[in-house]
N, C-alpha and C positions, 0 to 999 in steps of 0.2 A: 605555525600556520593556524589561522583562524578557523574555527569550526563553523562551517556554513551548512545550512539545511539544503544541500543540493538535491537531495532526493525529491523534495517538494517541487523544485524547479524542473527536475526531469519528468515528474509526473505531469506537470502542467504543459510542458513543452515536449509532447509525447514522441516526436520523431527522434530516433537515436542519433547521437552525434555522428556516427559513422555514415548514416544515410542522409545527412543534411548537406545542402549546398552551403557555400560560403555566405550567401546572403541570409539564409535561414539561421545559421549560427550567429551572425551579426544581429539579426532581429531578436533572437532569444536572449542574447547578452544585453541588448538595449532594454528589453522588457524587464530583466532583472534590475537594471539600473533605475528604471522608472518605478518599479514596485518598491524598491528601497527608498527612493525619494518620496513617494506617496506616503509610505509608512512613517518616515521620519517627520514629515510635515503634519500629518494628522495626529500622531501621538503628541507632538509638540503643541499644536494648536489646541487640541481638545483639553489637554492637561494644564498648560500654562494659562490659557485664556480663562478657564474655569477658576483656577486658583487666584487669578487677578480680581475676580468678582466676589471672592469669599466662598465659592462653591468648591467642589472637588470631583475629579474623575480618576478612576483607577485605570491602570494599564489594561486590565482584563476587560473592562467595560468598553474601552476604545476598540479593542479587538472584536468584541461582540457586535458593536454597532457600526462605527465609522469604517472599520476595516473588514467588514463582511458584506457580501452581495455587491462588490464593486465590479468594474468592467472585466470582461472575460480574460483578457490577456494577462492580467496580474492577479486576479482573484485567487487562483490556486497557489500562488507564490507568496503573497504579501504577508499573511499571518505567521508564516513559519520562519521568515528571515530574522536572524538574531539581532538584537537591538540593546541599547543602553540609554536610559534617561539620566542625563548628567545634570547635577544640581550644583549651584554655587554655594559659597559660604553662608549665604542668607537662607538657604534651604529651597529656594525657588529654582525652577527649571532654567538651566543655562542653554543647553542644547540637547537634541536627541540624535543619536547616530545609529545607523543600520548597516550591517555588513551585507555585501552582495558579491564580491569577487576577491579572491586571494591576492590578486596583483594590483588592486586599486584601493584607495582610501574608502572608508565607510561614507555613505551618503549621510548628510546631516542637515538639520534645520535648527536655526539659532533663535532663541527667544529673547525678547526685550520687554521689560516690565510694562504691562498695559499697552504695548504696541504690537502684540501678536508675535508671529514667527515668520521667518523668511528662509527659503530653501536655498542652500548653497549649490552652485553649479557642480556637475559631476567632475570629480577629480580633486577638488579642494580637500584639505585635511583640517579637521576641527582642532581648534586650540585647546590646550589642556592645562590651565593654570593649576597651581598646587592646591588652591582652595576648592577645586571642582572634583566631584566624584559622584557615584551612584548614592542615592539616599532615599529616605522614606518620603512619601507624599506629604504635602502640607495638609493639615486637617482643615475641614470645612467649618466656617462660621455661619453658613447659610442654613435656612430651614430645609429639612429634607421633605421632598414631596413624592409620595408614592402614587400608584394608580388610583384614580378617583379623587385625589385632593382637589379642592375647589375654593375659590374666593367667595362663593355663596352669595353673589350679588344678583345673578340672573334667576329667573323663574325655574321651578322644577321641570318645566316642560322641555328644557334644554338638556336635562340629564342624560336621556337615552341617546341623544345625538353625540354628546361627548363620548359616552361609553362605546357607541358604535364606531366612532372615529378612531378610538384607541384600539379597537379590534380591527376586523377586516371587512366590515360591512360596506365600505366605500372603495374597496380594492382588494382582491384576493392576494394575500401575502404582503400587503402594505404594512409598514411598521411605523405607526404614529408615535411621536415622542411628546408632543404638546399640541393642544388646541386652545384658542383664546377667542372670545367674542366680546367686543366692546361697543356699547352704545353711548348716547350722550349722558346717561345717568346710571349705567350699570356695567359690570364686567364679570364674566365667568370664565373659568379656565380649568383644564385638566393637564396633568403631567404624568409621564410614565418614568419610573425610576430607571436609570440614575439621573434623569433630567428634572429640572425644576425651573422656577421663574428667574433664577440667577445663573443658569447654566447656558453658556453660549454654545451654539452650533454654527457650523459653516452655512452661509446662506446660498452657496452656489450662485445660480444666475439671478436670484433676487437682488444680488449686488448690481446688476445692470439697471434696475429701477432706482437703487440707491445712487448709482452713478449719475443717472438723469437728474435726480434731485440735487446732487452736489453741483452739477452744471447749472441748474437753476439758481442756486445760491450765488454762483459766479456771475450769472447774468444780472441778478439783482444788484450786485456790487458794481456793475458797469464794466466788468472785465471781459465779457464775451458777447459777441453778436453771433447767434447760432446760424445766421444766414450768410455770414461772411466767408468767402472762399480762402484758399491757401491756409489750411490748418497746419501744414508742415512746410517749413522753408525749403527742404530738400525736394519738394514736389513742384517748385516754381517753374521748372523747365519742361514739365510733362503735363498731360491732361488731368492728372490727379489734382492739380491746382484748383479744379472746379469743385472738389468735394468740400462740403460744409459740415459743421458740427451737427446741424439738423439732419443731413443725410446719414451721418454716422449713428446718431441716436435712433433713427428709423430703420436701421439695417438696410440702407439703400445707397451705400457708397459706390456700388458698381464694381468693387474689387473682387478678385478671385479668392476663394478659400478651398482648401483641399478636401474637406469632408463636410457633410451637413453640420452646421454649428461650429465648424472647424475646432476639433477637439482640444487643440492647444496643449497636448501632452508635454512638449518640450518645456513650456512655461510652467504648467501646473505640477509636473512631477519630475522634470528634468533639470530644473534650476536655470533654464535659459532666461533671458531678460526680455521685458516688454519691448525695448528698443530693437531687439533682434527679431522677435516673432510677429510683431503687430504692424510694422511700418512699411514693409517693402512689397506687399502683395500687389500685383499688376491690375490695371483697370481692364475689365472686359465688357462692361455696360456703361452707358452714359449715366453719371450720377443722378440719383433721384428717379430712375425708371424701373429698377428691378429690386425686389425684396430678396435678401439672402441673409438669414440669421447667422451671425458670425461674432464670436468673441472679439475678434480683432477690431471690429467697428467700435464697440464700446471702449476697448482699450485705447483706441486712437482718439475718441471723443475726449476722454479724460486727459490723455497726453497733450492734446491740443491746448488744453487749459494750463496744465502744470508746467509745460515747457516755457510758457510766457509769464506765469504769475507764481512767485515763490510762496505767496500766502494762501495757496490752496491747501486747506487743512481740514480733512474729514473729522479728526478728533475734536476740533473746536466746534464744528457743526453739530456733531453728535451730542456734545455737552450742552449746547444751547437748546437742542430739541428735547433733552432729557434722556437720550439713549446712552445711559452711562455704562452699559455693559456691552457696547458695540465697538469693534476694532476693525479698521481697514488695514490689511496687510500689504506688504510691498515685495517686489523682487529684490535680488541681491544688490542691485544698484539704487534702490530707493523709489522706483516707479510703482505706483499703486496698481494692484491687480484687481481692478474694480469691475471685471467681468464675472468674478466668482469668489475671490478670496476675502470675504468679510465674515467675521464671526459675530453673532448677535443672539439675543434672547427673544422669546415670544413677546413679552411686554414692550421691549424696545421696538420691535417691528410694528407693533400696534401703535406706538407713538409716531412712527413714520407715517402710517396710514392716517392717523388723526391729524397730522400736519396738513395733509391734502384735504381732509374734510373742512379744515379751517382756512383753506385757500392760502396756505403759506404763512399764516400768522401763528406766533407762539402764544401760549396761554396768557402771557402778560401784555399781549397786543402788539409786540414787536414783529415787524414783517421780516421774514428771512428768505422767502421765495418771491419772485415777481407776482404781482397781481395777475390772476388768470393763468398761472402756471399749470394748474390742474386741467384747464381747457386745452393748453398746449400739448401736454403729454397724452391726453385722451383723444386728440384729433387724428383720425386716420387719413391724414393728408398725403402720406407717402404710399408707395406700392404696397399691396397687402399679401399676406401669406396665401399660398395656393392650397386647396384641398383640406381646409380646416375651418371650423366655425369661429375660432378666435381671430379677432383683428389685432393690429399692432399700431400703437401710437409712437411716442418718443420715449423709448425705454420701458414702456408699460404695455402689457397685453390688454386687449379690450374684449369684454364679454357682452358686446352690444347686439349679438345675434343669438344669444342663448335664451331659450324659453324659460320663463319664470324668474329671470334675472333682470333687474332694472337696466335699461340700456346705457346708463351712465357709469356702469361698474367698470373699474379698472383692476388689473391683476398683476402682481409681481409673482413670478414663478421660477423655481430653481430645481436642479437635479435632486433626486432622492426625496422629492415631495415637500419642498419649501414653498409656502404660499402666503401672500397677503392679498386679501380681497377688500377693496375699498368701494363702498356704495354711498356716494354723496347724497343721493335723493332720500336715503333712509338713515343717514348719519350712523352707519354701521361699519366697523372694521372686523374682519375675520382673519385669524392667523392660524395656519396649520404647519407644524414642523414634523419632519419625519427622517428616517434613515431607511427608506424603501430599497428593497433589493433590485438590482438590475432586472428588467423584465416585468416588474410590477408597476402599477400606477394608481395613485389615489385619485378618486373622482372628485376633484375640488368643486366642480360646477354643481354636482348633485348635493354635496355637503352644504355649499353656500345656499342653494335653493331651499334646503330643508331648514337651515338656521333662520333664514329670512321668513319662512312660513311660520316657524315656531314663535318668532318675535312678533309677527303680525297677530297671531292668535292671542298672545298675552298683552297685546296693545303696546308693544315696544317699538 
């Protein structure tokens, strides 16, 4: 019998088994399955994606950063579940498996070289070729960056801002891993070990802005009309046929979702498929009339393109833009999870922001996004979020109401403190990466305001 750390599970799920209802026991078991899947995917993604870029992540560092401060149902469980990082004959990660129940196979995530990791559905058994087994991590060929390392291109006036961001000056308990500021003629950055310029982190919902960008690339190729109805053939016979890609990018499909942001745990940690979780939600508002932030809308926007065009290729797009350390991961069936599951570095995210500063033109002058795509994603033409100062465009947040921030500023924002701030009128891109604990929040608006003020003082 496998040795499982059931004591940790019992601690987290405090009600005794004897006092639990059948539903509570079922929910507790499901939380264990989710925790194991979450752990398998993050160990796989952090280690395999780093090694693919020439960097390195230790298992201990993933436990310290990615696997701490996560949501309450699994946080007390996830770090203590037993696991194995399995490597192939070439020494690279083949899959990561995590034990969770004596009567079920381990949860596992499978790695593919430079294509990231995909999480297997609950109940599948990982394959075990003779060439595979536990092994030592691949050594890093990348430069190690510790706290305070800098590219030394920006004026010294930015130093204290970087140092403050790496501390908690912009959020009590926030855990900054990287900050980067890029202007037309300079760049400055800081990284906190074990992270560096070649170390990918998961983007979380910054991926939604990446998804909107990839849809733009498809529009430029003539593959997509964002205003055309019937994004899914199965909706032909019901009112969802009115939904357009534009509605989906603007979080205005009118479909129901079960929680704010709809957590999508079955997909992100359960190994369910995009086809299962994102396609069948019913309509409760007329499309285009009601804002509801939902992972499923972004997933459907991408699926509307990929179901029709086989040449939808994020890797090809990233290569063209110069985002060479960015990977868009898929579910077990091969559908992209572009609501969250992208791994990228701070410089790569700055490259994405710079693409918008250049209105979709690559440095060599090649157009990769439609002319005016920046205006499209920054247009608050759809219904807007209630009760907050941020607006919403098409896959990007808008900081057009924040004091001290130029009103053309767009923002990509993700869980645990992932941010790209793009300020077209100032030709500035600001990137902040983090592994913030649940319940803490980095004040990206205050940080961006202070960076812009510092640049203005130095004449940048």
